[in-house]
C-alpha positions as CSV (number, residue, x, y, z in Angstrom):
1,M,108.9,106.3,100.4
2,F,108.7,109.4,102.4
3,Q,107.3,112.8,101.6
4,S,110.5,114.8,100.8
5,F,111.4,118.3,101.9
6,E,113.7,121.1,100.8
7,V,116.7,122.1,102.8
8,A,116.8,125.9,102.7
9,S,117.5,128.9,104.9
10,R,114.9,129.6,107.6
11,P,112.0,131.7,106.3
12,E,112.1,135.4,107.0
13,Q,108.4,135.6,106.4
14,G,107.5,133.5,109.5
15,P,107.5,136.2,112.2
16,P,105.4,138.8,110.2
17,R,102.8,136.1,109.3
18,L,102.7,134.8,112.8
19,Q,102.1,138.4,114.1
20,A,99.3,138.8,111.5
21,L,97.7,135.6,112.7
22,R,97.8,136.8,116.3
23,E,96.0,140.0,115.3
24,A,93.4,137.9,113.6
25,M,93.1,135.7,116.7
26,A,92.5,138.8,118.8
27,A,89.8,140.1,116.4
28,A,88.1,136.6,116.5
29,G,88.2,136.5,120.3
30,V,90.3,133.4,120.6
31,D,93.6,132.9,122.5
32,G,95.0,130.3,120.1
33,F,94.5,128.8,116.7
34,L,95.2,125.3,115.3
35,V,97.0,125.2,111.9
36,P,97.2,121.6,110.7
37,R,98.7,120.2,107.5
38,A,95.3,119.1,106.3
39,D,92.5,119.9,103.9
40,A,88.8,119.3,104.0
41,H,89.3,115.7,102.8
42,Q,91.8,114.8,105.5
43,G,94.2,113.1,103.1
44,E,97.9,113.0,103.7
45,Y,98.7,115.1,100.7
46,V,97.4,118.6,100.1
47,S,97.2,121.1,97.3
48,A,99.1,124.4,97.3
49,R,96.0,126.1,98.5
50,D,96.0,124.0,101.7
51,E,99.7,124.4,102.6
52,R,98.8,126.6,105.5
53,L,101.3,125.0,107.9
54,K,104.1,125.6,105.4
55,W,103.0,129.1,104.6
56,L,102.9,130.1,108.3
57,T,105.9,128.3,109.7
58,G,108.1,127.2,106.8
59,F,107.8,123.5,107.8
60,T,107.1,121.3,104.8
61,G,106.8,117.8,106.4
62,S,103.8,115.5,105.4
63,A,102.5,115.4,109.0
64,G,102.4,117.9,111.9
65,F,100.6,120.9,113.1
66,C,101.1,124.3,114.7
67,V,99.3,125.7,117.8
68,A,99.7,129.4,117.6
69,L,99.1,131.4,120.9
70,Q,99.7,135.0,121.7
71,A,102.8,134.2,123.7
72,G,104.2,131.2,121.8
73,A,103.8,128.9,118.9
74,G,104.5,125.2,119.0
75,V,105.2,123.1,115.8
76,F,104.3,119.5,116.6
77,I,106.4,116.9,114.7
78,D,107.0,113.2,115.1
79,G,110.3,111.3,115.0
80,R,110.7,111.6,111.2
81,Y,111.0,115.4,111.3
82,R,113.2,116.2,114.3
83,T,116.1,117.1,112.1
84,Q,114.1,118.7,109.3
85,V,112.1,121.1,111.4
86,K,115.2,122.7,112.9
87,G,116.3,123.7,109.5
88,Q,113.0,125.1,108.3
89,V,111.3,127.2,111.0
90,A,112.4,130.4,112.7
91,L,113.4,128.9,116.1
92,D,113.2,132.2,118.0
93,H,109.5,132.3,117.1
94,F,108.4,128.7,116.6
95,T,109.2,125.9,119.1
96,P,109.5,122.4,117.8
97,V,107.5,120.0,120.0
98,P,108.3,116.3,120.0
99,W,104.9,114.6,119.3
100,P,103.3,112.3,120.3
101,E,105.6,112.1,123.3
102,T,104.3,115.6,124.2
103,S,100.6,115.8,123.4
104,M,98.8,119.0,122.3
105,A,96.9,118.8,125.6
106,D,100.1,118.6,127.7
107,W,101.5,121.6,125.9
108,L,98.4,123.7,126.2
109,R,98.1,122.8,129.9
110,E,101.5,124.3,130.4
111,Q,101.1,127.3,128.0
112,L,97.6,128.3,129.0
113,P,97.6,127.5,132.8
114,N,94.7,129.9,133.4
115,G,92.7,128.6,130.5
116,G,91.8,130.1,127.2
117,V,89.9,129.5,124.0
118,V,91.6,127.8,121.1
119,G,90.0,128.3,117.7
120,F,89.9,125.7,114.9
121,D,88.5,125.4,111.4
122,P,85.9,122.6,111.5
123,W,86.7,121.6,107.9
124,L,90.3,120.8,108.8
125,H,89.9,118.6,111.9
126,T,88.1,115.4,112.5
127,P,85.7,114.7,115.4
128,G,88.2,112.2,116.8
129,Q,91.0,114.7,117.0
130,I,89.1,117.4,118.8
131,E,87.3,114.9,121.1
132,A,90.6,113.4,122.2
133,A,92.1,116.9,122.9
134,E,89.0,117.9,124.9
135,K,89.1,114.7,126.9
136,A,92.8,115.2,127.7
137,L,92.1,118.7,128.8
138,A,89.2,117.8,131.1
139,G,89.5,119.6,134.4
140,T,91.2,122.6,132.9
141,S,89.7,125.9,131.6
142,V,91.1,125.4,128.1
143,T,88.3,125.1,125.5
144,F,88.0,124.7,121.7
145,Q,85.8,126.8,119.5
146,R,84.9,126.5,115.9
147,C,85.7,129.5,113.9
148,A,86.6,130.8,110.4
149,N,90.0,129.8,109.1
150,L,92.2,132.7,110.3
151,V,95.1,131.8,108.1
152,D,92.9,132.1,105.0
153,Q,91.9,135.6,106.2
154,I,95.5,136.8,106.2
155,W,97.0,134.8,103.3
156,A,96.5,137.5,100.6
157,D,97.9,135.5,97.7
158,Q,96.6,132.1,98.6
159,P,96.4,129.8,95.5
160,E,93.0,128.9,94.0
161,A,91.5,125.5,94.7
162,P,92.7,122.9,92.1
163,M,90.4,122.2,89.2
164,A,92.1,119.5,87.1
165,P,89.8,117.5,84.9
166,A,89.0,113.9,86.1
167,K,89.8,111.0,83.7
168,V,88.2,107.6,83.3
169,H,90.3,104.8,84.8
170,P,90.1,101.9,82.3
171,L,88.2,98.7,83.4
172,E,91.2,96.6,82.3
173,F,93.2,98.1,85.1
174,A,90.4,98.6,87.7
175,G,89.3,95.0,87.4
176,E,85.7,95.8,88.5
177,S,83.2,98.3,87.1
178,H,82.2,101.2,89.2
179,G,78.5,100.2,89.1
180,D,79.4,96.8,90.6
181,K,81.5,98.5,93.3
182,Q,78.6,100.9,94.1
183,R,76.1,98.0,94.4
184,R,78.5,95.8,96.4
185,L,79.4,98.5,98.9
186,G,75.8,99.7,99.1
187,A,74.8,96.3,100.3
188,A,77.6,96.4,102.9
189,I,76.4,99.7,104.1
190,A,72.9,98.2,104.6
191,E,74.4,95.3,106.5
192,A,76.2,97.9,108.8
193,G,72.7,99.3,109.7
194,A,73.0,102.6,107.8
195,A,70.9,104.1,105.0
196,C,73.9,105.6,103.2
197,A,77.6,106.6,103.7
198,V,79.5,109.8,103.2
199,I,82.8,109.4,101.3
200,T,85.3,112.1,102.1
201,L,88.7,110.7,101.1
202,P,89.7,111.5,97.6
203,D,91.3,108.2,96.9
204,S,88.2,106.3,98.1
205,L,86.0,108.4,95.9
206,C,88.2,107.9,92.8
207,W,88.5,104.2,93.5
208,L,84.8,103.8,93.9
209,L,83.9,105.6,90.6
210,N,86.9,104.3,88.6
211,I,88.1,107.8,87.9
212,R,91.4,109.6,88.5
213,G,92.3,113.2,88.8
214,A,95.2,115.6,89.3
215,D,94.2,117.9,92.2
216,I,97.2,116.8,94.2
217,A,100.8,116.7,92.8
218,H,101.9,113.1,92.0
219,N,98.6,111.7,93.4
220,P,96.0,111.0,90.7
221,V,93.0,112.0,92.8
222,A,90.1,114.5,92.4
223,H,88.7,116.5,95.3
224,G,85.1,116.0,96.1
225,F,82.5,114.4,98.4
226,A,80.1,111.6,97.8
227,V,77.0,110.0,99.4
228,L,76.8,106.3,98.6
229,H,73.2,104.9,99.1
230,V,72.4,101.3,99.9
231,D,70.9,100.8,96.4
232,G,74.3,101.8,94.9
233,R,73.2,105.3,93.8
234,V,75.8,108.0,94.4
235,D,75.3,111.8,94.9
236,L,78.6,113.3,93.8
237,F,79.7,116.8,95.0
238,M,82.4,117.9,92.7
239,D,82.9,121.0,90.5
240,A,81.5,120.6,87.0
241,L,84.8,121.6,85.4
242,K,86.3,118.4,86.7
243,L,83.5,116.1,85.4
244,A,83.4,117.2,81.7
245,E,85.4,114.2,80.5
246,V,83.8,111.5,82.8
247,S,80.1,112.4,82.8
248,D,79.2,109.6,80.2
249,H,81.3,107.1,82.1
250,L,79.6,107.9,85.5
251,G,76.2,107.0,84.1
252,P,72.6,107.5,85.5
253,D,73.4,106.1,89.0
254,V,75.8,109.0,89.8
255,T,74.2,112.4,90.2
256,P,76.5,115.4,90.2
257,H,76.0,118.4,92.5
258,A,77.9,121.6,93.1
259,P,80.4,121.2,96.0
260,E,78.8,124.1,97.9
261,Q,75.6,122.2,98.2
262,V,77.1,119.4,100.2
263,L,76.2,120.6,103.7
264,A,72.5,121.3,102.9
265,A,72.3,117.9,101.1
266,L,73.7,116.1,104.2
267,A,71.3,117.9,106.5
268,A,68.4,116.7,104.4
269,L,69.4,113.0,104.4
270,E,67.4,110.3,106.2
271,G,69.6,108.6,108.7
272,P,71.4,106.7,109.9
273,V,74.4,107.9,107.9
274,L,77.7,106.0,108.0
275,L,80.7,108.3,108.7
276,E,84.3,107.6,109.7
277,K,85.3,109.6,112.8
278,S,89.0,109.5,112.1
279,T,88.9,110.9,108.6
280,A,85.7,113.0,108.1
281,P,85.9,116.7,108.9
282,I,83.8,118.0,111.8
283,A,81.9,120.2,109.4
284,I,80.4,117.1,107.8
285,A,79.5,115.6,111.2
286,D,77.9,118.9,112.3
287,A,75.7,118.9,109.2
288,L,74.5,115.3,109.8
289,G,73.8,115.9,113.5
290,D,72.3,113.0,115.4
291,K,72.0,111.0,112.1
292,V,75.6,110.0,112.3
293,H,76.4,106.3,112.5
294,W,80.1,106.0,113.2
295,G,81.9,103.3,111.3
296,S,84.7,102.7,108.8
297,D,84.9,104.2,105.3
298,P,83.2,101.5,103.3
299,C,85.8,101.9,100.5
300,A,88.8,101.5,102.7
301,L,89.3,97.7,102.9
302,P,87.9,96.9,99.4
303,K,90.3,99.4,98.0
304,A,93.2,98.1,100.0
305,C,92.6,94.5,98.9
306,K,93.6,94.6,95.3
307,N,91.9,92.3,92.8
308,D,93.7,90.1,90.3
309,A,93.7,92.8,87.6
310,E,95.2,95.4,90.0
311,I,97.9,93.1,91.2
312,A,98.8,92.0,87.7
313,G,99.0,95.6,86.6
314,S,101.1,96.5,89.6
315,A,103.5,93.6,88.9
316,E,104.0,94.7,85.3
317,A,104.4,98.4,86.3
318,H,107.2,97.3,88.7
319,L,109.0,95.4,86.0
320,R,109.2,98.5,83.8
321,D,110.0,100.7,86.7
322,G,112.8,98.2,87.8
323,A,114.3,98.4,84.4
324,A,114.4,102.2,84.6
325,L,116.0,102.1,88.0
326,C,118.6,99.6,86.9
327,T,119.5,101.8,83.9
328,L,120.0,104.7,86.3
329,L,122.1,102.6,88.7
330,A,124.3,101.3,85.9
331,W,124.9,104.9,84.7
332,L,125.6,106.0,88.3
333,D,128.2,103.3,88.7
334,A,130.1,104.5,85.6
335,Q,130.6,108.1,87.0
336,P,133.7,108.8,89.1
337,A,133.3,109.9,92.7
338,G,133.0,113.7,92.9
339,S,131.7,114.1,89.3
340,L,128.0,114.3,90.1
341,R,125.6,116.3,92.2
342,E,122.3,115.2,93.7
343,T,120.3,117.2,91.2
344,Q,121.9,115.4,88.3
345,V,120.9,112.0,89.8
346,V,117.3,113.2,90.2
347,S,117.0,114.6,86.7
348,Q,118.7,111.5,85.2
349,L,116.4,109.1,86.9
350,E,113.2,111.1,86.1
351,G,114.3,111.4,82.5
352,I,114.8,107.6,82.2
353,R,111.4,107.0,83.8
354,R,109.6,109.4,81.4
355,K,110.8,107.4,78.4
356,D,108.1,105.0,79.3
357,N,104.9,106.1,77.6
358,A,102.8,104.4,80.3
359,L,104.2,106.7,82.9
360,K,101.7,109.4,84.0
361,D,103.8,111.1,86.6
362,I,106.4,110.3,89.3
363,S,104.7,109.1,92.5
364,F,106.4,111.6,94.7
365,E,109.4,114.0,94.6
366,T,112.5,111.9,94.1
367,I,114.7,111.8,97.2
368,A,118.5,111.7,96.4
369,G,120.4,112.4,99.6
370,T,124.2,111.9,99.8
371,G,126.3,111.9,102.9
372,P,124.7,113.8,105.8
373,H,121.6,114.5,103.6
374,G,120.9,110.8,103.6
375,A,120.2,111.0,107.3
376,I,117.4,113.5,106.7
377,M,114.5,111.0,106.0
378,H,112.5,113.4,103.9
379,Y,115.2,115.3,102.1
380,R,114.6,116.8,98.7
381,V,117.5,118.5,96.9
382,T,117.3,122.2,96.0
383,E,119.7,124.5,94.3
384,E,120.8,125.7,97.7
385,S,121.4,122.2,99.2
386,D,122.7,120.5,96.0
387,S,125.7,118.4,97.1
388,T,128.5,116.5,95.4
389,L,128.5,112.7,95.6
390,E,131.9,112.4,97.2
391,G,134.0,109.3,97.9
392,G,133.1,107.6,101.1
393,H,129.5,108.9,100.9
394,L,126.3,106.8,100.8
395,L,123.5,107.9,98.5
396,V,119.9,107.2,99.5
397,L,117.7,107.1,96.4
398,D,114.0,106.9,97.1
399,S,111.7,107.2,94.1
400,G,108.7,105.9,92.2
401,G,106.3,106.2,89.3
402,Q,102.6,106.6,88.7
403,Y,101.6,104.3,85.8
404,L,98.1,103.5,84.5
405,D,98.6,100.0,85.7
406,G,100.2,100.6,89.0
407,T,102.0,102.8,91.5
408,T,105.7,102.1,92.4
409,D,107.9,103.1,95.2
410,I,111.4,101.7,95.7
411,T,114.5,102.8,97.7
412,R,118.1,101.7,97.2
413,T,121.2,102.9,99.1
414,V,124.5,102.8,97.1
415,P,128.1,103.6,98.1
416,I,130.1,106.3,96.4
417,G,133.7,105.0,96.5
418,T,134.6,103.0,99.6
419,P,132.0,103.1,102.4
420,P,132.8,103.6,106.1
421,T,132.9,100.2,107.9
422,E,130.2,101.3,110.4
423,A,127.9,102.3,107.5
424,A,128.4,98.9,105.8
425,Q,127.6,97.2,109.1
426,A,124.4,99.2,109.6
427,F,123.4,98.6,105.9
428,T,123.8,94.9,106.4
429,R,121.5,95.0,109.5
430,V,118.9,97.0,107.5
431,L,119.1,94.4,104.7
432,A,118.8,91.6,107.2
433,G,115.6,93.2,108.5
434,M,114.2,93.7,105.0
435,I,114.9,90.0,104.2
436,A,113.4,88.8,107.4
437,M,110.2,90.6,106.7
438,S,110.2,89.4,103.1
439,R,110.5,85.8,104.1
440,L,107.9,86.0,106.9
441,R,104.9,83.7,107.1
442,W,102.3,84.7,109.7
443,P,98.8,83.5,110.9
444,A,95.9,85.2,109.3
445,G,94.3,87.9,111.5
446,L,97.5,89.6,112.6
447,A,98.0,93.3,112.0
448,G,101.1,95.4,111.1
449,Q,101.7,96.1,114.8
450,H,102.1,92.3,115.5
451,I,104.8,91.7,112.9
452,E,106.6,95.0,112.4
453,A,109.4,94.2,114.9
454,V,110.7,91.4,112.6
455,G,112.1,94.1,110.3
456,R,113.8,95.9,113.2
457,L,115.3,93.0,115.1
458,P,118.8,93.0,113.5
459,L,119.1,96.7,114.3
460,W,117.8,96.3,117.8
461,M,120.3,93.6,118.6
462,A,123.0,96.2,117.8
463,G,121.4,98.9,119.9
464,Q,120.1,100.7,116.8
465,D,116.6,101.7,115.4
466,F,114.8,104.1,113.1
467,D,112.0,106.6,113.8
468,H,109.5,105.7,111.1
469,G,107.2,102.8,110.4
470,L,108.4,99.8,108.6
471,G,105.9,100.1,105.8
472,H,102.8,101.8,104.4
473,G,100.0,100.8,102.1
474,V,100.2,101.6,98.4
475,G,97.4,102.2,95.9
476,A,96.7,100.9,92.4
477,Y,97.4,104.0,90.3
478,L,96.4,106.0,93.4
479,S,98.1,107.4,96.4
480,V,101.6,106.1,97.1
481,H,100.6,106.2,100.8
482,E,97.4,104.4,101.2
483,G,95.5,103.3,104.3
484,P,94.3,101.6,106.4
485,Q,97.0,99.0,106.2
486,R,100.5,99.7,107.6
487,L,103.5,97.9,109.0
488,S,103.6,100.1,112.1
489,K,103.6,99.7,115.9
490,I,100.3,101.5,116.0
491,S,98.4,99.7,113.2
492,D,95.7,97.3,114.4
493,V,94.2,96.7,110.9
494,P,94.6,93.0,110.0
495,L,96.6,92.2,106.9
496,L,94.5,90.7,104.2
497,P,95.3,89.0,100.8
498,G,95.7,91.6,98.0
499,M,97.0,94.4,100.3
500,I,100.2,96.1,98.9
501,L,102.6,97.5,101.4
502,S,106.2,98.8,101.5
503,N,108.9,97.0,103.4
504,E,111.5,99.7,104.2
505,P,113.7,99.5,107.2
506,G,116.4,102.2,107.5
507,Y,119.1,103.7,109.7
508,Y,120.0,107.3,110.1
509,R,123.0,108.9,111.7
510,E,122.5,112.6,111.9
511,G,125.3,114.6,110.2
512,A,127.0,111.4,108.8
513,F,124.9,109.1,106.6
514,G,121.5,107.5,106.0
515,I,120.4,104.1,104.9
516,R,117.1,102.8,103.6
517,L,116.0,99.8,101.5
518,E,112.5,99.4,100.2
519,N,110.6,96.9,98.2
520,L,106.8,96.7,97.7
521,L,105.1,93.5,98.7
522,V,101.6,92.1,98.2
523,V,99.9,89.9,100.8
524,R,99.2,86.3,99.5
525,P,97.8,83.1,101.1
526,A,100.7,81.0,102.1
527,P,101.0,77.5,100.8
528,D,100.9,74.6,103.3
529,L,104.2,73.3,104.5
530,P,105.0,69.6,105.3
531,G,104.3,69.0,108.9
532,G,102.4,72.3,109.3
533,D,98.9,72.8,110.7
534,A,96.6,72.1,107.8
535,H,93.7,73.8,109.5
536,R,95.7,77.1,110.2
537,E,95.4,79.8,107.6
538,M,98.7,81.5,107.0
539,L,99.8,84.5,104.9
540,C,103.0,85.4,103.2
541,W,104.5,88.1,100.9
542,Q,105.0,88.2,97.1
543,T,107.7,90.7,96.2
544,L,106.8,93.2,93.5
545,S,109.9,95.3,93.3
546,F,113.0,94.1,91.3
547,A,116.3,95.9,91.4
548,P,119.7,94.9,92.8
549,I,120.7,95.5,96.4
550,D,124.2,96.8,96.4
551,R,126.6,94.0,97.3
552,R,129.5,96.4,98.0
553,L,127.7,97.5,101.2
554,I,127.1,93.9,102.5
555,V,129.2,92.6,105.4
556,T,128.6,89.0,104.5
557,E,129.4,87.5,107.9
558,L,126.5,89.5,109.4
559,L,124.0,87.6,107.2
560,D,123.0,84.1,108.1
561,K,122.7,81.4,105.5
562,D,118.9,81.7,105.1
563,A,119.3,85.5,104.4
564,R,122.1,84.9,101.9
565,D,120.0,82.3,100.2
566,W,117.1,84.6,100.0
567,L,119.2,87.4,98.6
568,N,120.8,85.2,96.0
569,A,117.4,83.9,94.9
570,Y,116.1,87.4,94.7
571,H,119.0,88.6,92.6
572,A,118.6,85.7,90.3
573,E,115.0,86.7,89.8
574,V,116.0,90.3,89.2
575,A,118.4,89.2,86.5
576,T,115.7,87.0,84.9
577,K,112.9,89.5,85.0
578,I,114.8,92.8,84.3
579,G,117.6,91.6,82.0
580,P,115.5,91.3,78.9
581,R,114.1,94.8,79.5
582,V,117.4,96.8,79.5
583,S,120.1,97.5,77.0
584,P,123.0,95.1,76.4
585,E,125.3,97.5,78.3
586,V,123.0,97.7,81.3
587,K,122.6,93.9,81.1
588,L,126.3,93.5,81.6
589,W,126.2,95.7,84.7
590,L,123.1,93.9,86.0
591,D,124.7,90.5,85.7
592,A,127.6,91.7,87.8
593,A,125.3,93.4,90.3
594,T,123.2,90.3,90.8
595,A,126.1,87.8,91.2
596,P,125.7,85.5,94.2
597,V,126.9,86.6,97.6
């Protein structure tokens, strides 16, 4: 899954807002200002109040930042957004900067050759981010300075902070009481040599306390901060409006406080205090001072390694979700080419999903991109961009649901009419990579960066590739993008049993077509094999997602026998698991769609 974006005309408001920001910079005595896509909790997803980057530049991607100077403004975007940014920002005022190929330090060194002061909001940046920039600019006269948020000063109609009420997450789905989690992690904090830990990530806080919220669209999290002590007690800094329905659940070992009290409370703590440098805001580190004990978020790995109840719930959620997707795909196949538009596909799929009473929300804005729109990795249809599904097009359909028992995320690419030969060949290579990863066994201790290339190899051998990671972590009725686990060239977090990740290779030809296939997988201990090393611990995948992979796009001779055998076995499992959950009409379609290759 990818955070989607709207295709629209470039914003007219960009230049006046940029000019207003420059006036605020001059008044604050700084030569530049950093505008990240971030909030005080440093999560990937932000509320409307924190969409400062979008408000200023028009860019809506899920990662990136702007460096605004008096004489220029760079919008830093990675490979996922090179196409998107060109359609969203006013290019005569904002310059897209390929990042990380060009670092912020490299760009500032060129843009401010005589030095200057760059302001930043200490709530919106981590110590690791600013320290890395300062180190890279050593020897120059460019400096960074904490200051008030200048965008907030000029954003007259900035939305209010979200205040959705928190809900109790039932023990049957959590699999462990929040009291047990608090005591277990408190003991781990003591072993790490700290007296307490500050929890800043909303999904960590919600997982720890077995609560869920609605402060972020499609992500059931509640904003707040917490201090977890070694004896399991928690000081929770969250608005009282959010806690009305969960106060009895939290119990006597969780003490609520007003959010505005957090800095004073941190300053009064006895150290050392565990804090994660890569996710905590600088404002938190400043309040703690020399009491900071740098380390990992104590919730991160326990949250990532799902327990039996969470895995069982996720598996069941995927079966219901798979039935919904199959119902949509059967309906789609019955429509003639040229008779549907992208918006109709989105509304039809979301309507089918919402017939399930267990559905709480979709897990992200559905991506339905046909033809050239499929090549935009984070496309989201709007009234302006809505396109007809024409013959010869491919349709990339990336979607998911938030259910009480699990979070789903699945992508299928389907042909409209007869697909171009080169598209079918690329699709088969993407499928071969997906299958290779799904079949993989690997020694325990390896991280995503050690095995990610397996899913790219068929494309590489044809001189092709894609500019996103192979997979991301997924929560248990939490964020559809969850760390720290990833299938990525830069992820050094060892994969552990219980981790759920996506497996989603793709291929994108700008202006022509896009391809992506995605299943969710859970890491499992691998059974011993005859002749294998009995002493060597190995891991493997269990597939959670079940929906047909379109056989009309497969160039059979490009798949070896092992890959064909895997696909046929997978399709047989899809028919067995999903067939009883769909209507007789959809069952007929499903039987044909899962016939052996």
